[in-house]
N, C-alpha and C positions, 0 to 999 in steps of 0.2 A: 502492502501499500504504499510508502512511506516514498517510493521510487515513482508517483505519481505526482507526488505533493513540490510544491515549487523552495527551494533552499531556503528559504527566510519558515516559511509553515513547518516545513521537515527541521528544522536548528529547535524549537520551542519545546515546553517541555509540554508534555500532554495533563495540566492541570486549571483549577480552577480558582479563582479567586479565593471563593467561599466555600467551606462544607458545610451544607442546608440541614438543617433538624430535621429534614425529614428520614437521609442519609445516618444520620447519626443515630436515630430510633433504628432504623434496619440493623444499625451496628448493634443496639442493646438488644432488639427484641423488644423495648417496650416503648409506647408514647413516654414522652417528657408533661410533669402533671402542670410545670411552666413554663410557655415558650416566653421568655426577656430578654433574650440573647440578637435576636437581628434585629432593631428597633424599628420595628412594624407597629402601628394605633392596633392596641387592642381593643379600644372603642370603636373598632368598625367605622364609616361611612356613612353620611345621613342616610333617614330611612329612604327618603324622598329618592334620594340616588339610590337605593336597593330596590323599592318600585318600579324607577325607570330603566333599570338594568334584567329584572322582570320582563319588564313590556318586550322591551326589546329584544327581549331573547326569542319572540314569536318570527322578529327577522333576517334570523342568524342565517334563515339562505340565501339572503342578501351579499356582495359584496359591500365592504364597508364603504363610504365615500373617502376615496382617497387621497383629497382636497382639508377632511376636514374642520371643513366651512365654519361648520356649526360652533363647533367647539371654539376654531381659531379667533372666530367672530365675537366672542363671548370675554375670550379671555383677551384681547386687544381693549372690549370695554374695557374689562375689569382694571384695564393698568394703565387706561387712557389713553393705548398708544394706537398707530395704523397696523393695521393685520399681519403689515408686510415687513416689520420685524418680529415678527413672532413665526415660530417653527413649532410643531408638535411630532415626539418621538414615543417609543415603545419605550418611555422611563429614560430617564438621564441618565444611564448605561447603554442604552443605545447609542447617547446623544451623543455623550462622548465619542465612540465608537465612530460614529457617523463624524463627526467633528477630526479624530484626529486622520480615519480615510483621507479627509480633503485634504490636512496639513502636514502629515507626516510620512515622511517619506523614507528610507532606509542612514541610515547616518543623522535625522534633523534633529539637533538639540532641545531637549525637553527639559524644565525644571518643576519640580514638587517638592516637598516635604516628607522628608526620609521616616516613612510609617504613617505618611496619610493613604488616601483614599487607594486599594488596589487593585478596585477594578482600571483605574483611569489607566495604572501602569502598563495591565494587562490589555490592552488599547495599543497602547506606543510600543510595548516590545512585537505585537502583530505584523505592525507596519512599520516595525526597521527602525523604528527611530531609539536615539539614545539619553536615554534619563538621569539627571545629574540632582544631585539629594541635596539638600538641607537640614540641619536636624532642630526638632520643634523647640520655642524658648519659652519657658515659664508655662509648660502646657501647652502653647499656643505656637500659630505657624508665624512665625520669624518672616512678616513680610516686608523688611528690610532688606533682610538676608537674602530674601526671594528674587526679589528686583534683581539687584548688587547681579548675584550665582547669574543673571539673564542676559545679564551687560557681560560678566566674563567670558557667558558661551556662545553667545547671539543665538540662545532660546527663542525658537519661533511663538512655542509658549508654557505659559504661564501654570499652574493648577493650583485653586485654593478653593475651600468648602469654610463657608461665615456662614453662623457658625458652623463649628469645625467636625466632621468623622473624622477619625475614631474617638475626640478626646471630648468633647461637646462645649467645649471652651467660643471664646468669641474674641473679634474687634467690633470698634462700634465703625458707623457710619463716615466718618470721618479720615479713622484708619486707611476704610480703605479708597475712599478721594484719592487719600495721599499717593497712593499704591498704584493706582491707575494714572494718575498726576507725571509721574515722575518712572513710569515704564519706556521700557526702548521703543526707539520708531517698529521695529520690524519684527515684536512682540505683542499676542495676545492674548488677556489675560481672561482664563475663565473662568468664573466664579459662579461655582456648587454652591445654591442655595439652598437645597434642600430642605433646612431646616428653619426659613426663614420666618415660617409660620409661628413657631415656637419662640420665638427670638424676642428681649424686650422694644418696647421702640428704639430706634436710632439705631438700629443696626445694621437694617436696609439702606441702602444713599441712593441718595435722588441721582441719579446718573443716565443721563440722554439714551434715547434706546438706537441711535444710530451712532456713538461713540463709537471712534474706528478701533480701538484697543480690547475691545469688551467683548463677549460672550458672556447672557446670564443662562442659567442654567435652574429652574422652579420645578417640584414634584407631585403629584395627588396619593404617593406613597405613603408619604410621613402624617402629618396631622389632618389632612385630606382622608386616612384609612381605607387606602387602595391600593396595595402596595401589589396586591394579586392582577390588578387591571392593566399595571404596566401601561402608563401613563404619563408625559414628562415634558416641558415645552422648554426651547432656547427664545433668548432674544435677543437681539445682536442686530449691527446695521443691516442695512436691507441686503447689499449686493452676499452679507455673507449669506445669509440667512434663506437667501432663493439659490446659491450654492447646494442648501439639503436638496435640494430637489434631486438635482441631477442622477445623486448615489443612493438615497433611503429607499426604501422597503415603500413603495407608495399602498399597500395593503397593508401594511405593517398593522398600524395601530386598529383593532376590530374593533364592529359596529356594538357591542355589549361597554366595550370599553372608553368610547367616545360620548352614549348617550350619559353612561353612569357620572361618569366629568361633567358633565355640563349639567346637570343636575348636581352634581357637588357642591360645584363651582356658585352654582345658584339657590344653595341652602348656606349662606354665610351666620346665621346665628347658630346652624348645629357646630360650622368648625371654631365661631368661640366658645361655646359650650366644651365643646374637646379639646381646645387648649386650656380651658380650665382646668377640667382633669386630667392632663397633663401633667401640669403644676402643683397640683396638689399630691399625682405619685412620686414625682420630683422629690418633694418637699417631704414626703415619708420615706425615703429610698432613702433620703443625707441620712435622716433618723434613723433610720435599722442599721445604716454602715456605724455612725459615730457612737448609737450603743453596743459597736461590738470591737470597738478602737481601732477604727480604720478612720480612710478620711477622705469623704466626698470632692468632689470638685465641683465649684460652680458650673453649670450646665442651661445653654439656651435649646437644648434638643429635647429628643419624647426617649431621652436615655441618661443618668446616670454614671460618669465615671469616679473609681472609687478608688484610693491609692490603699493598696496591700497593707504598707509599712514595708518593706524588706523585694526582694528584690524579683526579677522575670520569674527563675524558681519558683520561691514560694509562692509567688499570684497564681504559676497554671496550673499549684498542688490545688488550691481552693480552687480553682476555676473545677480541672478534673473530680474533686467532692462536689463541688454542690451536682454538676453534669450523674453522676452516681446516685444524688438523692434523687433528680430526676426533674432537676433545675436547667432550661437548655439557657446558658448566658454564654458571653463574648470577653477577649478581650483583646485591647490594643494590643500591637506587632512587630516593632522594635523598640531595642532598648534605647532612652531608660522608660517607656511610656510603660511597656510588658507589663511593668512595678502593678498596672491596673487592672481591673477588671468593670467592664460594665454592664448592669443592670435596667432594661428596660425600663419605660410606663409603664407595670403592670396593672390589673384590677388588682381589689384589695382583694381576691385569694389568691391568685399570684403572689402579693406583698407579703400576705400573710404566712407561706409558705418559706419566704428567701425569708424571714425574721425567725421563723421555726428550724430551719437548718444549714443558715450560714454559723451556727455555732459549731457544728460538727464537723463542718470542711474547712475550717479556722483547725481546728483541733489537731484533728487528725492531717494538715500539709504543716502543722508546727514539729510533727512527729521525731 
């Protein structure tokens, strides 16, 4: 089979950025009792969106609208911008892949943070780009160092998530504005705002959609509770947004997802209610952590990153103990952030189980 592959693809490892909880359940032979490790919104989508998707199922015999017209128009009105600045895709992951396909060739330098979202790195590697990484600073992405690295390497792209995945920390709008103002002329900033709906006011900068060196990405997977529908959108200059049409899967976003996202967007009261529930769950996770002698980091996302107080080896033992106890969680990916574990904003029952079983996982990890 490998003889049929182009050399670049043949050279890549057969790995995926994340091992899903379903795969772990198959390995364990039993389901998890609490699923709080995938940064999903366990509170679910708008009831209005659920009804809309159920009705849309009757029309699933038809192909979806390849232009995503209704959703695109609604998002443009929501953001108060022209629809020409919006591209819709099958989640931010797919949009990142399309963007890398358009801008990354073998050897193209790309800058990201060491330990940042691995799916972006996966796409860069898939098109032969060269990744240059900058360490986190105080558990946040170092915006100044990222720009400096881009200048030194001639990077075509910088990737930043704000609020940050995997740490949950964030920069305010002024810091992002400063970063954009100081970008090299040849560098495009990818600003992943997957968690912007759960962030405090003043996090999202007011940047013109035709800013030539910036593309922003948003999703319905997090606060809107539709991760399984795979709906995301990019906001950027018209020429770049139009270029997606040259290579994207025009029937990629299915009809049910289009209808559901449109209904969810129109139910802003439910979004506000959900954001409040997420905030309450974050507060409870922080209390659980401190009750067990751990340090919760500030979070503007739907998860809380908790410092286990020792090294990565200890945190991995805690992680293994929780998984063994039926609680699905994940951890950040490289040192020194791998001293931490992430806990998603779960239901009351999820967090009751966490509070009950964390002590045992810590005790076993300390042996």
